[in-house]
C-alpha positions in Angstrom: 36.7 -21.9 35.7 37.1 -18.8 33.5 34.1 -16.6 33.4 32.8 -15.0 30.1 33.9 -11.5 31.2 37.4 -12.8 31.8 37.5 -14.3 28.3 36.5 -10.9 26.8 39.0 -9.1 29.0 41.9 -11.4 28.0 41.2 -11.2 24.3 40.4 -7.5 24.1 42.6 -6.0 26.8 39.5 -4.2 28.3 38.4 -4.6 31.9 34.9 -6.0 32.6 33.7 -2.6 33.8 34.9 -0.9 30.6 33.2 -3.6 28.5 30.0 -3.1 30.3 30.1 0.7 29.8 30.8 0.3 26.1 27.9 -2.2 25.8 25.5 0.2 27.4 26.6 3.0 25.2 26.1 0.9 22.1 22.6 -0.1 23.1 21.7 3.6 23.9 23.1 4.7 20.5 21.0 2.2 18.7 17.8 3.2 20.4 18.2 7.0 20.5 15.2 8.8 18.8 17.6 10.8 16.6 19.5 7.8 15.3 17.1 7.1 12.3 17.1 10.8 11.4 20.8 10.9 11.5 20.9 8.1 8.9 18.9 10.3 6.4 15.4 9.1 7.1 12.5 11.6 6.5 9.1 11.9 8.0 6.9 9.6 6.0 3.4 10.2 4.6 1.0 8.4 2.2 1.7 9.5 -1.4 -1.2 11.6 -2.8 -3.0 9.0 -5.0 -6.3 9.9 -6.6 -7.9 6.8 -8.1 -10.4 6.8 -11.0 -13.8 5.2 -10.7 -13.9 1.4 -11.2 -15.2 0.5 -14.7 -16.1 -3.1 -13.9 -17.4 -4.9 -10.8 -16.5 -8.2 -9.2 -13.5 -10.4 -9.3 -12.2 -11.4 -12.7 -12.5 -15.2 -13.3 -10.6 -17.7 -15.3 -8.0 -15.5 -17.0 -5.8 -17.8 -19.0 -2.6 -16.2 -17.7 0.2 -18.2 -15.9 1.8 -17.0 -12.7 -1.2 -14.7 -12.0 -1.3 -12.8 -8.7 -4.4 -13.3 -6.7 -6.6 -10.2 -6.2 -6.0 -8.6 -2.8 -9.8 -8.4 -2.1 -9.5 -5.0 -0.4 -8.2 -1.6 -1.2 -4.4 -1.4 -1.4 -2.6 -0.1 1.7 -1.4 3.5 1.6 2.1 3.7 0.2 4.5 5.7 2.4 7.2 8.0 1.1 8.9 11.2 2.4 6.4 13.9 3.1 6.0 16.3 0.2 6.6 13.8 -2.6 4.5 14.6 -5.7 3.7 13.2 -9.1 6.7 14.6 -11.0 5.6 13.0 -14.3 2.5 15.2 -14.8 2.6 16.9 -18.2 6.2 15.7 -18.8 7.1 14.8 -22.4 6.6 11.1 -23.4 8.7 9.2 -25.9 7.8 5.8 -27.2 9.0 2.9 -29.4 5.8 3.6 -31.3 5.9 7.3 -32.3 2.6 7.1 -34.1 0.0 5.5 -31.8 -2.9 3.7 -33.4 -5.2 5.5 -31.0 -4.6 8.7 -29.1 -1.5 10.9 -28.6 1.5 10.2 -26.4 1.0 13.3 -24.2 -2.2 11.7 -22.9 -0.1 9.3 -20.8 0.8 12.1 -18.4 -2.2 14.4 -18.8 -3.9 13.5 -15.5 -6.9 11.7 -17.1 -7.1 8.3 -15.5 -10.7 7.5 -16.2 -10.0 4.8 -18.8 -13.0 5.5 -21.1 -12.9 5.9 -24.8 -10.6 8.8 -25.6 -8.7 8.4 -22.4 -6.0 5.9 -23.4 -3.3 5.5 -26.0 -3.0 2.4 -28.1 0.5 1.4 -29.3 1.3 -1.2 -31.9 1.7 -5.0 -31.4 4.6 -6.8 -29.8 7.1 -5.3 -27.3 6.6 -1.6 -27.0 7.6 1.0 -24.4 7.0 4.5 -23.2 9.7 6.6 -21.6 9.7 9.8 -19.5 12.4 12.5 -19.1 12.0 14.1 -15.7 14.3 17.0 -16.8 16.8 16.4 -14.0 17.7 13.6 -11.5 15.0 12.8 -9.1 14.5 10.5 -6.1 11.8 8.1 -7.3 9.7 6.5 -4.6 6.8 5.0 -6.5 5.6 4.5 -10.1 1.9 4.0 -10.6 0.4 3.2 -13.9 -2.8 2.1 -15.7 -2.6 0.2 -18.9 -6.3 -0.3 -19.4 -9.0 -0.8 -16.8 -12.2 -0.8 -18.8 -12.2 -4.6 -18.4 -10.1 -7.1 -16.6 -6.9 -7.8 -18.4 -3.4 -8.9 -17.7 -0.7 -7.1 -19.7 2.3 -9.3 -20.5 6.1 -8.9 -20.1 5.7 -5.7 -18.0 9.1 -4.2 -17.2 9.7 -0.9 -15.3 13.2 0.6 -15.4 15.0 3.8 -14.4 18.3 5.1 -15.9 20.6 8.1 -16.1 20.3 8.5 -19.9 17.6 8.5 -22.5 18.9 5.5 -24.3 18.9 3.4 -21.1 22.5 2.4 -21.3 23.8 4.1 -18.2 23.1 2.9 -14.6 20.0 1.0 -15.7 18.0 -0.4 -12.7 15.0 -2.7 -13.0 12.2 -2.1 -10.5 9.7 -4.5 -11.8 9.9 -7.4 -14.3 7.3 -10.1 -14.9 8.8 -11.0 -18.4 9.8 -14.5 -17.3 10.6 -15.6 -20.9 12.8 -12.5 -21.6 10.7 -11.6 -24.6 11.7 -8.0 -24.3 15.4 -8.8 -24.2 15.7 -6.9 -20.8 16.4 -10.0 -18.8 14.1 -12.7 -17.3 11.9 -11.4 -14.5 10.5 -13.1 -11.4 7.6 -10.8 -10.6 4.0 -12.1 -11.0 1.4 -11.2 -13.6 -1.5 -9.1 -12.4 -5.0 -8.0 -13.4 -5.6 -4.4 -14.4 -8.0 -2.5 -12.1 -8.9 1.1 -11.4 -6.2 1.0 -8.6 -3.5 0.7 -11.2 -0.2 -1.1 -10.7 2.1 0.5 -8.0 5.8 -0.3 -8.2 8.2 0.6 -5.4 10.8 3.1 -6.7 13.0 2.4 -3.7 14.2 6.0 -3.6 16.1 5.4 -6.8 18.1 8.4 -8.1 17.3 8.7 -11.8 16.2 11.2 -14.6 14.6 8.7 -17.0 11.8 6.1 -16.5 10.7 3.5 -19.0 7.8 1.1 -19.0 7.6 -1.9 -21.4 4.9 -4.4 -22.2 4.1 -7.0 -24.9 0.4 -7.0 -25.4 -2.1 -8.6 -23.1 -4.2 -11.7 -22.7 -6.9 -9.9 -24.8 -4.8 -9.0 -27.8 -1.2 -8.2 -28.9 -1.7 -4.4 -28.7 -0.3 -2.2 -25.9 -2.3 0.5 -24.0 -1.6 3.3 -21.5 -4.2 5.3 -19.7 -1.8 7.2 -17.3 1.6 7.0 -15.7 2.4 8.8 -12.4 5.9 9.0 -11.0 6.1 10.0 -7.3 9.3 11.6 -6.4 11.2 14.8 -5.7 14.2 16.6 -7.2 17.5 15.2 -6.1 19.2 17.2 -3.3 
């Protein structure tokens, strides 16, 4: 009867001893401590998130919103990214589909005030609206954290988060989050779940995307058809 090593030897032209040596080398290569570093991995650390104080207590009940994500019931786990990643959106210029907000000024979206009280948020008009951010140069984007409104429990609708290479979002557009299941925004139907606004904000994995521009869209909330932003933070670093 032909043994397994003989089958390999006949098909590959290698002796069993040579095959064994190559097998051991392959295993060692996969388990060497430096292998992951050689593939471009960095030392990871929690991104530096500072949360505002909660403005309502308890778990929201009976929100009439379909496909609603259940509350986690505990603080969110730390989000890991390469050490040294910072909020590169702070004080960056903000553009919007609504250039004249009903309440507030667009620059408040990146001013660092996340408290959510009166005077801390921007109110955009009804229907599908967006805010966009120019980081000034391509960046590696690891997380996007944003607060629409956390003074009361709400679910904002048709939320879409995208990155792109140009300000018009026509070049190399990538969608990182999309719960617009009916494609009301015209950006494609999404499969992500709706969620309730809290003081923790919504954290979207940036997946290390290389981009200069970031855009967030929404289409009102379960409370009314207006759109709000308290703060948007983009955690990343300049592209190497």
